[in-house]
C-alpha positions in Angstrom: 0.0 0.0 0.0 1.4 3.4 -0.9 0.8 6.8 0.7 0.2 10.0 -1.0 0.1 13.5 0.4 -3.2 15.3 0.1 -1.8 18.5 1.6 0.4 19.5 -1.3 0.2 23.2 -0.7 1.6 23.2 2.9 5.1 22.6 4.1 3.7 20.5 7.0 1.9 17.8 5.0 0.5 16.1 8.1 -2.4 14.2 6.5 -1.2 11.4 4.3 -4.0 9.1 3.1 -3.9 5.6 1.4 -3.6 5.8 -2.3 -6.3 3.2 -2.7 -8.4 0.9 -0.5 -6.7 -2.2 0.7 -8.9 -5.1 -0.2 -6.7 -7.7 1.5 -8.6 -8.7 4.7 -6.1 -11.3 6.1 -2.4 -11.3 5.6 -0.3 -14.4 6.2 3.0 -14.1 8.1 5.1 -15.6 5.3 8.8 -14.8 5.9 8.1 -11.8 8.2 10.3 -11.1 11.2 12.4 -14.1 10.5 9.6 -16.6 11.2 8.7 -19.5 9.1 5.1 -20.2 8.1 4.1 -23.7 9.2 0.8 -25.5 8.6 -1.0 -26.5 11.8 -0.3 -30.1 12.8 3.1 -30.2 11.1 5.6 -32.2 13.1 8.6 -30.1 14.0 11.6 -31.0 16.0 13.4 -28.1 17.7 11.4 -24.9 17.3 10.5 -21.6 18.8 6.8 -20.9 19.4 4.8 -18.0 20.8 1.9 -19.0 23.1 -0.1 -17.2 25.8 2.3 -14.2 25.7 5.3 -16.5 26.1 8.2 -17.3 23.9 8.9 -21.1 24.2 11.7 -23.2 22.8 11.1 -26.9 22.2 13.8 -29.6 22.0 13.7 -32.6 19.7 11.7 -34.6 22.3 8.9 -31.9 22.3 9.9 -30.8 25.8 9.8 -27.0 26.5 13.5 -26.3 27.1 13.2 -22.6 27.9 10.5 -20.0 28.4 10.5 -16.2 28.4 7.5 -14.1 29.3 4.7 -13.6 31.9 3.6 -16.7 33.9 1.1 -15.4 36.4 1.4 -18.5 38.6 5.1 -17.8 39.0 5.6 -14.0 39.0 4.2 -10.6 38.2 7.2 -9.7 36.1 8.6 -11.5 33.0 10.6 -14.6 33.8 13.3 -16.4 31.8 13.8 -20.0 32.6 16.1 -22.6 31.0 15.8 -26.3 31.8 18.6 -28.8 31.7 18.6 -31.2 28.8 15.9 -33.7 29.1 13.7 -31.7 31.4 10.5 -29.6 30.7 10.3 -26.2 32.2 6.6 -26.5 33.1 6.1 -30.1 34.2 9.5 -30.8 35.7 10.6 -27.4 37.1 7.5 -25.4 37.8 5.1 -28.3 38.3 2.3 -26.6 36.3 0.5 -27.4 33.1 2.1 -26.4 29.8 0.5 -23.7 27.6 -1.9 -25.3 25.1 -3.0 -22.3 23.0 
């Protein structure tokens, strides 16, 4: 989408408007912000996921090896937790359910 300036007579030009209506209602996140688009249900090994305002890393055994973000059951400030290899941050360290959404 391009912008054009409707206030061409003034030096301020503070009211840019869209050049045309954007008919695209849903934009996919293909190759944006260094993420890779994956179809739901695709089996991945090591990966990074964003769930419930958390950034999670999964190891090849589908264990959450690290977490960064807000976990209300743990703290009112963001936490960063890294588990030892073979352990899950939520089930083994914190003893709470893993995020599902």
